[in-house]
C-alpha positions in Angstrom: 7.2 3.7 -26.2 4.6 1.2 -25.1 1.1 2.5 -24.9 0.0 2.6 -21.3 -2.9 0.3 -20.4 -6.3 1.9 -19.8 -7.5 1.4 -16.2 -11.2 0.8 -16.3 -11.5 0.0 -12.6 -9.6 3.2 -11.5 -11.8 5.2 -13.9 -14.9 3.6 -12.3 -14.0 4.0 -8.6 -11.8 7.1 -8.7 -13.5 9.3 -11.3 -12.3 12.3 -9.4 -8.6 11.6 -9.9 -6.6 14.1 -12.0 -5.7 12.7 -15.4 -1.9 12.9 -14.7 -2.4 10.7 -11.6 -4.4 8.1 -13.6 -1.6 8.2 -16.2 1.0 7.6 -13.5 -1.0 4.6 -12.2 -1.2 3.2 -15.7 2.6 3.7 -16.1 3.1 2.0 -12.8 1.3 -1.1 -14.1 3.5 -1.0 -17.2 6.7 -0.8 -15.2 5.8 -3.5 -12.7 4.9 -5.7 -15.6 8.3 -5.0 -17.3 10.3 -5.7 -14.1 8.2 -8.7 -13.3 9.5 -10.4 -16.4 12.9 -10.3 -14.7 12.2 -10.7 -11.0 9.1 -11.6 -9.1 7.7 -8.3 -7.8 4.1 -9.8 -7.8 3.1 -13.4 -8.3 3.1 -14.6 -11.9 -0.6 -15.4 -11.8 -1.4 -11.8 -10.6 0.5 -10.0 -13.3 -2.6 -10.1 -15.6 -4.7 -8.6 -12.9 -2.4 -5.9 -11.7 -5.0 -3.2 -11.8 -7.5 -5.1 -9.7 -5.3 -7.2 -7.4 -2.7 -4.6 -6.6 -3.4 -1.1 -7.6 -7.2 -1.0 -6.8 -6.6 -3.1 -3.7 -4.0 -0.7 -2.4 -6.2 2.3 -3.2 -9.0 1.0 -0.9 -7.1 2.9 1.7 -7.6 6.1 -0.3 -11.4 5.7 0.2 -11.1 5.8 4.0 -7.9 7.7 4.8 -7.7 11.4 4.5 -4.1 12.4 5.3 -3.1 16.0 6.1 -0.6 17.6 3.7 2.9 16.7 4.9 1.8 13.4 6.6 4.4 10.7 6.6 3.7 7.0 6.1 5.8 3.8 6.1 5.0 0.8 3.9 6.5 -2.1 5.8 7.3 -5.2 3.8 6.5 -3.3 0.6 7.6 -6.1 -1.7 6.8 -4.9 -5.2 5.8 -1.5 -3.9 2.2 -2.1 -2.8 0.4 -0.4 -1.2 3.0 2.4 -1.1 3.4 3.3 -4.7 -0.2 3.7 -5.7 -0.8 5.7 -2.5 2.2 7.9 -3.2 0.8 8.7 -6.7 -2.7 9.6 -5.3 -1.3 11.5 -2.3 1.6 13.5 -3.7 1.5 15.9 -0.8 2.4 13.1 1.6 5.8 11.3 2.1 6.1 7.5 1.8 9.0 5.3 3.0 8.9 1.9 1.4 10.8 -0.8 3.4 11.7 -4.3 2.5 14.6 -6.6 3.1 14.7 -8.2 -0.3 17.4 -6.2 -2.1 16.5 -7.0 -5.7 12.9 -6.1 -5.1 13.9 -2.8 -3.6 16.3 -2.1 -6.5 13.4 -2.6 -8.9 11.1 -0.4 -6.8 13.7 2.3 -6.7 14.0 2.1 -10.6 10.1 2.4 -10.8 10.1 5.4 -8.4 12.8 7.1 -10.6 11.0 6.3 -13.8 7.8 7.8 -12.4 9.6 10.8 -10.9 8.0 10.2 -7.5 10.0 12.7 -5.3 7.7 11.9 -2.3 9.0 8.3 -2.0 12.1 6.9 -0.2 13.0 3.3 -0.7 14.9 1.5 2.1 16.4 -2.0 2.2 16.0 -3.0 5.8 14.3 -5.4 8.1 11.1 -4.0 9.6 12.3 -4.6 13.2 15.4 -2.5 12.6 13.6 0.6 11.6 13.7 3.4 14.3 12.3 6.5 12.5 8.8 7.5 13.5 5.9 8.1 11.1 2.3 9.3 11.2 1.0 6.1 9.6 2.2 2.6 8.9 0.8 0.4 6.1 1.2 -3.3 5.4 -0.3 -5.8 3.0 0.2 -9.6 3.4 3.5 -9.1 5.3 3.2 -11.3 8.4 0.7 -12.6 10.9 -1.0 -9.7 12.5 0.5 -9.9 16.0 4.0 -9.9 14.4 3.2 -7.0 12.1 1.8 -4.9 14.9 4.9 -5.5 17.0 6.9 -4.0 14.1 4.5 -1.2 13.1 3.0 0.3 16.3 6.4 1.4 17.7 7.1 3.3 14.5 3.9 5.4 14.7 4.1 8.7 16.6 1.1 10.0 18.5 -0.8 12.8 16.8 -3.5 13.5 14.3 -1.9 14.2 10.9 -5.1 13.2 9.1 -8.3 11.3 9.5 -8.4 8.8 11.1 -5.7 9.9 13.5 -2.2 8.5 13.4 -2.2 4.7 13.3 -1.6 1.4 11.5 -3.5 0.2 8.4 -3.3 -3.4 7.4 -4.8 -5.3 4.4 -5.9 -8.8 5.5 -8.3 -11.6 4.7 -10.9 -12.9 7.1 -8.3 -14.8 9.2 -7.5 -11.6 11.0 -10.1 -12.6 13.6 -8.4 -15.8 14.6 -4.9 -14.2 14.4 -6.0 -11.5 16.9 -8.1 -13.8 19.1 -7.1 -12.9 22.7 -4.6 -10.3 21.5 -4.6 -7.1 23.5 -4.5 -5.1 20.3 -7.8 -5.1 18.3 -8.7 -3.0 15.3 -10.3 0.3 16.0 -12.0 0.2 12.6 -12.6 -2.6 10.0 -13.7 -1.9 6.4 -15.0 -4.8 4.3 -13.5 -4.2 0.9 -16.5 -5.8 -0.9 -18.4 -2.8 0.6 -16.1 -0.5 -1.4 -15.5 -2.5 -4.6 -18.1 -4.7 -6.3 -15.6 -7.2 -7.9 -15.7 -10.7 -6.4 -12.0 -10.6 -5.8 -12.7 -8.3 -2.8 -15.0 -10.8 -1.0 -13.5 -11.7 2.4 -10.9 -9.0 2.2 -10.6 -6.3 4.8 -8.7 -3.1 5.7 -8.0 -2.9 9.4 -7.1 0.3 11.2 -5.3 0.3 14.6 -5.2 3.5 16.6 
């Protein structure tokens, strides 16, 4: 068996994580790398920076989101399984539904879920706009322009407070979020600059937005 990669950034920023969760994150990187050799789960140039560009980036949400046990979340346009898979590993007491319309990506993500034994993850091949189930939280990362993503995501979030912040939508975005939402009725309730969470230059001009 391949020796799983050490994850120095996870060790630095998530020192409190149980060893088995760190092992699972490392195994996730290995599996994404293996599948990426066959189909593009992440861009080819990113595959050497999986820990920083995908796992750590996704886990920025874990620094600000404190879900209640049993909280449900949908990852819309999940692609290669980000941010849903890292979050499902770190929050095993929550349930994650990963949705994408690209069938071959979802097959690969399902295989990764099976290999990791993640029984809190459901993988669905579907268009975002066809989803009708309601969730406590919705997540997205580089899926569509913000007004479009919010049109898909907000109707899927049920009212309530199954965690902190209360039920809502989280979206990972660069600094263009301001122009995309200029004049839009829906503005973020909270904005976290990721370079305030992580010191690496990759996170400059990257944000996590939360919509109540």
